[in-house]
C-alpha positions as CSV (number, residue, x, y, z in Angstrom):
1,X,-117.8,155.0,-60.8
2,X,-120.6,156.5,-62.1
3,X,-120.6,159.8,-63.5
4,X,-120.1,162.7,-61.0
5,X,-120.6,166.1,-60.3
6,X,-117.9,168.9,-60.2
7,X,-117.9,169.0,-56.4
8,X,-116.8,165.3,-56.4
9,X,-114.1,166.0,-58.9
10,X,-112.9,168.7,-57.2
11,X,-112.5,166.4,-53.8
12,X,-110.7,163.5,-55.9
13,X,-108.4,165.8,-58.0
14,X,-107.6,168.4,-55.4
15,X,-108.1,171.2,-57.9
16,X,-111.0,174.2,-57.5
17,X,-113.6,174.3,-59.6
18,X,-112.6,177.6,-61.4
19,X,-109.1,175.4,-62.6
20,X,-111.1,172.7,-63.9
21,X,-113.5,175.1,-65.7
22,X,-110.7,176.7,-67.3
23,X,-109.3,173.5,-68.6
24,X,-112.0,172.8,-70.1
25,X,-112.7,176.1,-71.9
26,X,-109.1,175.6,-72.9
27,X,-110.1,172.3,-74.7
28,X,-107.8,170.2,-72.7
29,X,-110.7,167.9,-72.1
30,X,-114.7,167.8,-72.6
31,X,-117.0,166.4,-70.0
32,X,-120.2,164.7,-71.1
33,X,-123.3,167.0,-70.6
34,X,-126.3,165.3,-69.3
35,X,-129.2,165.5,-71.9
36,X,-131.7,166.1,-69.4
37,X,-130.4,168.9,-67.5
38,X,-127.3,169.7,-69.5
39,X,-125.2,169.4,-66.5
40,X,-121.6,168.2,-66.9
41,X,-121.0,164.7,-65.9
42,X,-117.3,163.9,-65.2
43,X,-116.3,159.9,-66.0
44,X,-113.5,158.4,-64.3
45,X,-111.3,159.1,-67.4
46,X,-112.0,162.8,-66.7
47,X,-111.0,162.4,-63.2
48,X,-107.8,160.9,-64.7
49,X,-107.1,163.4,-67.1
50,X,-107.4,166.3,-64.6
51,X,-104.9,164.3,-62.2
52,X,-102.6,164.2,-65.0
53,X,-102.9,168.0,-65.8
54,X,-102.3,169.0,-62.1
55,X,-99.2,166.8,-62.1
56,X,-98.0,168.2,-65.4
57,X,-98.8,171.6,-64.0
58,X,-96.7,171.3,-61.0
59,X,-93.9,170.4,-63.4
60,X,-94.6,173.7,-65.1
61,X,-96.0,172.2,-68.3
62,X,-97.8,174.9,-69.8
63,X,-101.4,174.4,-70.6
64,X,-100.6,174.8,-74.2
65,X,-98.2,171.8,-74.3
66,X,-100.8,169.9,-72.0
67,X,-103.7,170.3,-74.2
68,X,-101.2,168.9,-77.1
69,X,-100.3,166.2,-75.2
70,X,-104.2,165.6,-74.3
71,X,-104.9,165.6,-77.9
72,X,-101.9,163.2,-79.2
73,X,-100.2,165.8,-81.0
74,X,-96.8,165.3,-78.8
75,X,-95.7,162.0,-77.6
């Protein structure tokens, strides 16, 4: 899969743009930026990460704990 824009990520993951941006601001994941236009370009790894975040949130795992998991601070 090529890099995609946030609209496609919203559709693939089932999370609204506001939630995706929130997880980015919180440092849970960091999408690449296009050098030409500074737009975020999401990879398949980003999409998979967001899917995992969605499942963890459905299980009431806190964003702090999710970030720790993403940073390999919690196994």
